[in-house]
C-alpha angles and dihedrals in degrees: 000000000000102000123069143097102272099102097188093050092049092049091047089059088059089050093048092049093051092045090050092049093049091050091050092241120153112269130224113233094262091047089055090053092049092048090049090056091046093050088056090052109051089164090070098044095089089065088069097052091079123037091210089068090068093080095061121127124226107196110195090209087069090052094253122146114220105231092202093053091046094050092042088057089052088055092047092050091048090052092048090053091048093051097031087232120180086038111253097029091108092053091051088049090054091054089054090050091049088058086065088248119163109253094232091051090048090052088054090056091052090045092053090055094043094048091051091050092047091048091051093047091050091050094048098037092235134116115271115277107245094188091054090047093052089045090052093049089045090053088054091052092057098057 
């Protein structure tokens, strides 16, 4: 299972998927998804050459992007698109693709909106606002 609260175990799944990919071993479905995200982010691949690097901290107050959070949001967006959840996200995605946008760039637009909604939900102690999320994505399709 990918999602949970054990940070080290979650990070280790990324490491295992990358190591299996590098060794040419067959990948489980989730591992294929993880490797797909890693292939789109060559800047993060060195993290997975040494298991000791998995314990690193990425404090936002020092201007650092947490690569695990970023890549996890890619997985979340891809799952949303697959399930069309929240309803309408896939249609908005199609609008972005019709603009001849690169799929990875488009995922980043969705990630920006999703991260903002998750941050607001965490601060307010409420579930993420799906309507506000879709409105944010919609505003990105209009530019």
